[in-house]
C-alpha positions, 0 to 999 in steps of 0.5 A: 724441302727434300724430295716429295712423293705424291700419290694422285687419285684422279681420273681426269689427266688434265686435272692431275697435270695442273696439280703437278705443275703447281707442285713442281713450280714450288718444289725442288724434287717431286716423285708422283704417280696417278691412279684412278681405281681402288685396285691401282690405289692398293698397288701404289700403296704397297709399292712404296712409302708416300708423303701425301695423297691428293684425291678427287672427290668423285670418280667413275665407280670410285670416290674419295671416301673409299680412297680414304679407307684404303689409304688409312688401312695401308698407312694410318700416318699418311696425309690425305687431301681432297682436291675437287670441284665444289661439293658443298659444305656438308660433304666437306665436313663429313670428309674431314670427320672421316679422316681427311686432312684438308680440302682444296677447290680445283678452281684455286690451286694456289694453296696446293704447294703450301698444303702439300708441304705442310701435310708432308711435314705432318706425315713424316712427323707422325711416322717419326712419332709412331716409330719412336713410340714403337721403339719405346714399346719394344724397349719397354717390352724388353725391360718389362720384367726388370726390377728397375723402373723404366719410363719412356718419354717424349722430349717434352716429358710426355710419358709413353711407357711406365713399366711395373717396376716403375709402378712399384717404386713410385706408387703411381700406376701406368694407367695414371701416368701414360699420356701425362707429363712426367713433370707433374709428379716430380719435385722442382729439383728433379724436374730441373734435372730431367729437363736438363738431361732431355735438352742435352739428349735433343742436342746430341750431348752425352748424358750422365746418370744422376742420383736424386730424391723424388717422392713416392705417391704416398709422400715417402722420399726415395733415393733413385739412380736415374739413367736417361738414354736417347730413343732414336727413330729409323733415321737415327733421329732422337725422338724421345728418351728412356729413363731407367730408375733404380731404387737405392733407398734401402740399399743406399742407406746401407751401402752408399759408398759402394753405390756411388762407386758402381754408379759410374759403370751403369748402362741401360743393361747394367742399370738392371739389377741383374747381371745379364750375360751371353756366351756362345753355344759352347758356353765358353766366354769369348768377348768378355762380360761387361756386366760381370766385369763391372760387378767383379772387377775382373778384366775382359781377358780374365773372364774369357774362357773359364776364367770367370770361375775365379770370381766364384767362391772356391767352395762353389766352383766345382758345383757351378762348373759341373751344373753348367757343363751338364746344361750345355750338354743337355741343352737345358736350362742352367740353374744354380746358386753360388757365391760371387766375389764383388769388386770390393772383395765381398762375396754375394749370394747369386741365383743363376739362370741361363737359357739357350737361344735356339735356331729354327732347326733347334740348334743352340745359337747362344746362351743368355743368362742372368745373375740375380743378387739374392744376398739380402734374400738369403740373409732374410731366409737365414734370419727367418730360419733362425727366427723360426728355430728360436721361436720353436725353441722358445715355444717348445720350452715355454710353460704355455701350451701353443697351437694353431688350428683351422676353422674345421678344427684341424691342428696346424701347429702344436708346441712340445708343451701342448703334446706333453701337457695333454693326454693325446691318442697320438704322439703328433697332433699336427694334421689331426682333428680336435674331434679325434684328440679330445672328447666330443664335448670338449672338442665342440667347446674348442671349435666354437671359440675358434669359429668366433675368433675367426669370424670376429678377427678379435683376440679373446680370452676364455676358460676351456676344459682339457684332458691333462696328461694324467687323465684328469680334466683340467681348466685352461686359460686360453688366449685365441687370436686370428692368424693368416692361413692360405691367404686369409685369416682362416686359422686361429692361434692359441696360447694356454696355461693350465689354471686348474690348480690356480683356480682351486687355490683361488677358490680356497683363497676366496673361501679363506677370505670369506671365512676371515671376513665372516669371523668375529675375530680380528686378524692383523698381519704385521711386517717386522722387517720394517721399523716399528713392525707396522700393520700391513693387513687387517680383516673385516673382523678387526674393523667390526671389533675396533671400529678402525677401517683398514686405511686407518690401521695399516702402517701403524703399530698395534700399540695404538689400541692400548690405553691407560688401563692396558696392563704394562706386563702384558705389553712387555710380554708382547714386545719380548715375543716380537723381539725374539720371534716367538708366539705369545698369548695375552689378555689385555685391555684395548680401546676401540675407535669410539674410546670404549675399552674392551678385553682383547685376547691377543694371540700372535704367531710368527710366520717364516719362509722356507729358510726359516727366516721371520717374515711376518706376525699374524695376530688374532684378536678376540673380544673376551669382555663378555667371557671375562664378565661371565667368568667373573659371574661364574666365580662369584656364583661358585663362591656363593655356592661354596659359602652356601654349602658351608653355611648349610652344613653348619646350620644342619649341625646347629639345628640338631644341637638347637633341637636338644637345647630348645627341647629340653628347655621347653620340658624343664619350663613345663615342670617348673612352677611360675615362681621358681627362681630358676625359671628366668634362666631357662627362659633366657636359654630358650630365647637364645635358642630361638635367636640361634634357630632364626640365624640357622634359618638364615644360613639355610636360606643363604645356602638355599637348603631351607625347606620351602613350601611354594604356592601360586601366589599374588605378589601384590597380596604379599606386599600388602600384607608385608606393608602393615608390618613394615610401617612399624619397622621403618619409623615415622621419618621414612615415607613409604609409597607403594605402586602395585600393577593391576592384573599382575601375573601369578608366581610360584614362590613360598609366600613366607620366604617372599615376606622375609625378602621384603622385610630384609630389603626394607630393614636394609633401606631403613638403615641406609636412610640415616636422616629419613627418606622415601622407600618405594615398593613397586610391582609390574609385569615384564618380558625378559628377552634374549639381550637381557638374558645374555647380559644376566646369565642367571636369568631366563627368558619369558614372562616375569613379575618385577618387584622393585624396592627403592630407597633414597639413602646414602647409596653404595660404591662400585666396590661395595656392589661387587660384594653386596651378596657375599655372606657376612659382608656388611658396611655397618658397624660391628654389632649392627648387622650380621652381613646375611640380609642381602645374602639371604635375599639372593639365596631365596630368589635364586631358589625360586628360579628368579634373578636379583640385581642392585643399581646404586651409586654413592649419594643416590640411593639404591634400587633392588629389582627382583625378577620372579618367573610367572606361573600359568596357573591361577592364584591359590586363595586358600590359606594353610589350615591351622592345627588347634592346640590340644592335648596330644596322646597316643598308644601307637608304635613309633620307630625313631631313627636319628644319628644324633644321640641328643636329638634321638634321646630327646625325641624318644623322651617326648614321644614316650611322655605322650604315650607312644611306644618308641623303638629307636635306631642310630642309623638306617641299617640298625632300623631295618634290623629293629623292624625285622626283629619286632613282631608287632605292628609299627605304625610310624617311621620317624627318621632323619633325612640325612644319615650315613650309609643309608639315608632316611628316604632309602630307609623309608622305601625299604620299610614300605616294601616290607610293611606297606601299612607304615607311615613316614615322618621325615625330620632334618636340619635342612632339605638336601635329599630327593625325598623333598625334591631338592628343597621343595616340599611335596604335598604328600611328604610329611616333614618336620624341620629342625629345630622343633619343639616337644609339642611340635613333634607330638602334634606332627606325629599325631597329625601323620597318624590321624591323616586319612590313608 
């Protein structure tokens, strides 16, 4: 053992001597000192460094505990051994717990040398350890701010320091690592390398830098350059190592070749990412710059003086030198940025910072500076600026409004579109509150959604109002999202587009779609650019019209709606229009999904783009089946009306002629004796006249111009009275059944005409049952609803009485049914029918405001249904009075007005023969003249109704004003004047239809004259 220094705390000299003797016997060299008080102990501790302290336990005014505190305060690493008489086990344990290293009994000093040798070794080891730790801490302090990771370890790998850069690179904190083994976080291959390096350091061998690939705490792989350097104590003994790690993960991927070249020039200082340099106070380099030279490739001689400027970019040299000299002159901080040429010729951007090192008197001793490579930072800044410029350019040219606002509503950013699209009170809204930019109500809406986004940290989509540039209020679709601001997501970004017009268009489209969906018409859109011009859209109306759903129609040509009854000519017209791109309108038969046919009015219209090119066809389909049916019915009614007008006009003229023929026949028959041979010829003429009169009555019924005298009647009574006559007409081979409803509603009808209807139907039924059969007559009450009236336009709503006549005859074909009411149309052989039977029925029923229909098919008989409107009044049970046949005589004056000369002459002859005074006129104007000239009383006006210039009705009105006492009798071949209220005889109007007999005229004149006033 080398020389040992021992400090003995003992008040008994002999005891100290014994201890020294024992130590000298075992030790080669010994330095010692005895003290026996606290003061002496403190002085001795300050005088030198001791290897071990041997202390008695108890001394006058002093003991081992006090000595231990003084020793620990002066040298915490110094071993303290208690050498004393027996003090007991408890005291010994207390001393050891207080910090004593060992305890020896004075009576047995054989162990003293061994204990001292051990404790000396421990003391020195602790001091060495502490010195090493202090050195490592100093190194850690020096490199604490370095961007390289620097780790202090003992030779066994125990970590003593872990700088912030090491934390950042590895992900492990100093708190997690210091005091633990480095090997617990290194992969096996890194552990092996580090052990090898530490072993070399322990044996004094040179250690090269290494590159390895450890893992971060999060498992990601790193590429790190490691430089392991020895850490010495004050005796220049290796007590640990400093491991400098530089993270080349990203840099290595980009510049691996350069990194490998630079790795040969790394030292502890060079391993720091910055270039560290020093210069004398003058600022001129005198002894080269190792870090600089390693980076630039310049030699030490090239760098000295101002030669280092040669590595600075020529454009930056003047600025660099000027700023450097200015800092030297002012003694201030040197700060500049310039481009520095690397050894491979590439210029790197450097941030330069130099500070003066000052003496106590303030004089500059030297300059220490750092060059930090900021190339990547500059590139990032440039990229960021470029990105920001691109972003601003993009945002300013974007059609969307973009802005950022904080939670108070202050605008932090707004693009050009925002400024241009809104009506703002300021040119630049940035820094302004939205409450100063918009009306309060709008600003409040904007702020509310901004607060919601900031609170929820979610992206939202809202519709918000805004004042557009033209001053109108618009709607904006806004996307709002949280953005960082002042370290927190306390701001909200927004992108918006003006959707005012779009919303209006959408509403218009929605309205159009609803209108299209509601219309009963079918709308079809086709694409002629595709082969076959297929359907690409159908409206709901199309589905309702045809029964085909959209998915069943889209992709097909419209011809799938056509069928057997579709007119080929219409199809040809359509195809030509499609081929030539023209509009077209056709009516054609189409077929629904259920197979039913309908008349389709199809209008196709071409659609063209802005260049006039054909893009689509729009087809509008309308079901015109009902319209065509009603048009057919209207045409049929108009035809019947025209025929009726013609027939009525012919009948009117016939009645005038028949009046003359039958009248003179009657007069001649009255004059001829019964045995006169000419009498038979007159009888035949009279019979022919009667038949002709019957025929004209049928013509009048056809034209609904015959005079009717309607009453409120019971149809059942009319049927019962008619049945008695029908039995003789039908014959024995036809069975007649009658089913009459009880409580049948009354109707307003001419009973005589209704009997004629019943007779005509029975005769037609008889003629249809060639070999006999069954004729059924039925009555019932019936309420006609809207559906019936819609299908039968001639009918009307309300209560009706139904009269049905059904036969079991041969029936009629569909073609015959279409013409059954046409005048003079008959299926009977020539001479067997006039073709007026059903026409007369139709005319009489229509004149009674009723409706008639026929159901029949070949071989299945026929049913005629007559619908007569019911009346609210009770049935008139009184029959019309019968005028008794008496001799007619008169002496009154009669004004006879007739435009037909034959009728006028006959009527004058008849009235004169019965004693009346007769004044005649050929027309109304002549009658007025006759009346004006005649001085006497005129008792009766007998006038034709229909005359040229002045009708009988107008004539009567004027004469009644002139001669209120005059009475009036109208005559006519048909009733087509307001005097008889459109064919219905008014109870106060006296009327005599043509043709009339001489007696009928005389009786009617007498009746009118004798009637009470």
